[in-house]
N, C-alpha and C positions, 0 to 999 in steps of 0.2 A: 652783673655779677659782683660778688664779695671777695675781697682779697683776703687770704687766709696766710698769715705769715708763717714762715718755716719754724719748725719747733721739733724738740725731742720730747715725746710724751709716752705714757704708759697705756698699752693697748691691751683689752682684754679685762676680765675680772676673774680673780681666783675664787670669789664667793659666789660665782653665777651657778645656776642650777644645770646649766648645759655644758658638757665637756668641751664642745667647740669653742667656747669662750675662754677657756683655760689653756695654758697658764698666762698670767700678765707678763708682758715683755716690753722692752724699751724699743721704740721706733723713731727714727730721725726722719724727717721729711723737709724738702725745700718748700718755699713758698709756692702757692699756686691760687687759682681763682675757681669759685664755685658759684652756680647759679644761685641767687638768693632764694627762688622758689621752685617747685618742680615745673617741668615744662607742661605747658597748657594745651587743651584742646585746640585753642585758636592758633597758637604758634605752630602746632603740628600741621594744622589744616592748611596754614599758608605754605608750607613746605610741600604739602601734597599737591596744592593748587598749581604751584610752580614747576611740578614735574620732577622734584628732587628727592622726594620721599614716597614710600610705598603706603598706600591706603590700608589701614589695618582691618581686620576682620573679626567679628565676633564668633566666627566659627571655631569649635573647640575651646572657646575661652572658658576658664574655670572660675569658680567663686564660691563661697560658703555663705552667702548672704542673700537677702531678699530686698530690693530688686538685684538681679544679676546683670544689669546691662552695663556693657562697657561704656565709658564717659564719651568715646567717639560718637556713639549712637545717639546720646542724649542731645546733641547738638547745643551745648552750652559751652561757648568758648572759654569762660572763666574757670571750668573745672581742670584739675590735673589730668594729663592723658594717661590712659590705661589701656591694657590689652595690647600692648606693642611688645615684640619680641626683643630678644637681646640684640640681634643683628639689625632691626629696625631702628632701635634706640641709638646704636651706634652710628648707622647712617645718618641720623638726623643731627646728632652732634658734630659728625664730620662736616656736614654741610655748613655748619657755623663756624668752621675752623676750630672746633673743640673735640671732646672726647668724653666718654664715661669716666667718673672718678674711679680711683682705685679704692679698695676697702679701707686702706690706711688713711687716705685723704678723707673719706667719708666720716670715719670715727673721729679724726682729729677736728673736723668742722663741727661734729655734734658735740664733742665732749670738752674741746679745748685741752688744757694741760692739768686741770685740777682733779680729773678722775670722777666727775660728777656722774651719777647714774642715768640722768635724763639730760636732754639738751638744755632745759630751762633750770636744772638744779637738782635738788633731792626731794621736792614734793611730788606727790603723785599727780597724775595728769587731769583730774577732774577739773573742768572749767578752763584748761589750759590747751588742750590739743584736740584735734579731729579724730575722735576714736568711739568705739561702742556704738555705731550707728548702722548696724545691720538692717535696720527697718526704714531708715531715712536716706541711705545713699551718702556718697561722697560730699565733701565740703568744697567751696571755692578755695582757690589758692590764696594763701596769706590772711584767710578768715580767721584763723585761730592765732591771736597775736601773742598769746601766752606761750605758743610753741616755738621759742626763738633761742638759737644756740648762743655761746659767748660770742661769736663773731657777727652775730645778726642774721644768721641763715634761718629761714622759716620752714616749719612743717618737717623737721628731720625726725620728730618724735611720732607723729601720727600723719593723717592724710593718706598717703601711699607708701607701701614698701618700695624701697628703691633699688633699681639694678646698680651693681658696680662691674668694673671690668676685671675682677680678680676671681680665679677659680677658688671655690671654698675648700680649704686644705686645713688639716690640723695645725695648730700653733706649735705643738710639741714635736712635729715631725714623725709621729709614731705610725702614720699611714702614708702610703705612696701618694704623690700629688702629681697632676699632669694637666696641661692647659685645656684639654677638652673636657675636663670634669665640669659639672654645673657650677654656675657662678654664685658668689656671695650676694645675698640681698639683705639690705640693711633697714632698720627703722620698722616702727608699726604702721598699721593702715587704719583707715576710717572703719573697717569691720572688726578690728582687733576688740575682743571683749574682755580682756585683762590687762591691768596696768603693766604687769611684767613684760607683756609683749612690745612695749614702747621703749624698752631699756636701750641705751645707746650702744651697748657692747653686744646686744643680741645679733646673731647671725643665722641665717638659714640659707639652704641651697635650693636654686631653681634651675631646671633645664634651660638652655639657651633658646629653645623653642616654645617656651611657656607663654600663654596669653592668659592673663588674670585680671579680673575687675579690681583686684587690691594691689596691682604691681604697675608703678610708674617709674619715673627716672628724672634726673637732672644732668646737666653737662659741667664739665671742668675744663680749665685751660692751664697750661704750664707743663714743664718737663715731668713725665711719670717716673716713679722709682723704676730702677732697671728690673726687667722681667727675666727670669730664668728661662732658658731655652731647653726643651727636651728633644731628644732625638732618638726615639724608639726604633728598634729594628724588627724586621719580619720575624726573627726567631722569638723575640720576647712576645710578640703579638700572638704567635702560635701558642706559646707556653700559657699565656693568659687565657685565651679561649679554652684551651684544654682543661686547665685547673678550674675554671669557673664553671664549665658545663659537663666535665667528665667526658668529654668526646675524644676518640681516638686521633681525630685530625682536627682542622679548623672548618670543616664542611658544616657550618652552622650559621644561623642568621639570628641577630638580636639587635633590638633598639638600643638607643644610647643609654637610657635610663637602667634597663635591664643590666647591661654591661657594668655600668658604673656601681650599681648597687650590688652586683655579684663580686667584683673585684676592683678596687680603686685604681689598679694598675692597668687596667684594660683599655684598648683603644675605644673611641667613640663611634667607630664605623661598624657597618656589617662586614662580613668577609665570607666568601664562598670558596676561596682557595688561597689560604694565606701564603703559599709559596709563590704566588703570582700578584700580590697586591702589597702596596706600601701605603699606609693612611698617615696624615699629618706628619710626614717625615721631617718637615722643617720645624715642627714644634709650634706651628702657628694654630691658635684655637679655631679659627674658621677656614683653615686650609681644606680644600676638597682632597679626598684620597687620590694618591698617585698611582694610576693602574699602569701595570706592565703589559707588554705585548699580548694581545688575545683577550684583554678585559677592557671594558669601557666604564667610565664613571656615570653613575646614575643619579641625575639631579645636580644642583650647584654644589652641594656638600654631602653628597649621599654615600654610596658605597660602590665597590667594584663587581661588576658581573660580566659573565662571558660575553663577547662582542658577536654579533650576528647580523645577517641581512635577510634571513627567512626562518622559519619555525624548524626546519630540519637541522639547522646548525646548533639548536640548543639541546642540552641534556633532557632526558625523560622527566616529564612534570613542568617543563618550562616552555614558554613561547616567545617569540621575538617581538619585541615592542620597537616598531620602525622608528618612532620619533626619538627613541633612546639609543636605538643601535645595539641594543643589549637583551640578553636573555633574562626574563624575570619568571618567577614562579607562577603557574597558572592556577594553583590550588587556593 
């Protein structure tokens, strides 16, 4: 790991083309440590072999390039790990006594305090970073020695886009923000075809369940900045669903992305009866919904559905899934 000294720096870029990067604002951080390179396939494989990490899958993995293989399936230990979900990345870092970096930490490590556009400075990335390789695939970690930040951290410009622990929220506070929103992903990737995509202030959102051939991570240590705790109530959830979908009640089902894109103040969970459900009530991003009597949580972090022991217990159009002990739609 590389020690990043505490600093007050300017985050964001008023001249950036994307609104999410504006406005510039001052951020003060304590010192922390960050992996010098992205987590490799070999390091993640060791964690899986020891039974402490989940083996990833390439099922439902996304990518915009050819080939589309996840690095895990290529069996090359020196490649950066890809196709890992937010939760799997968190678990790997926790096994090392570490955590995912915050978005603020990532940008400080990439830019330092001089507001440079790229980790290496102001020159474009030709010959410096791992990018524009859609036909060739990812590079080995630390292969691109020109992609180095002021603190000696490698591959923050290209190689893999990287997960952070921070929900992607507007800097200007113009839109509601909640911990179950998609997380901020930083940096460019080996598949990025434009230099602009490697800028150190660029930020995009990814769902916590995303697996992508261009998405990797690294770990950090140190005391992270204090996170705000949200405590939504059932009434707010009801209103959210009603406004987003025009429904007279909360009798709707919607996946996380559909909810978030419809209204950023929405809960991340499904709901079949908002009056009998509380989700993420503790404000914890990965907290499973807390279901009140008569309802069961479906999955580790799923949604609330009517409890049952037989099909006759379920509403019309539903059937009882015995392993879940809950009614699910049969349509």
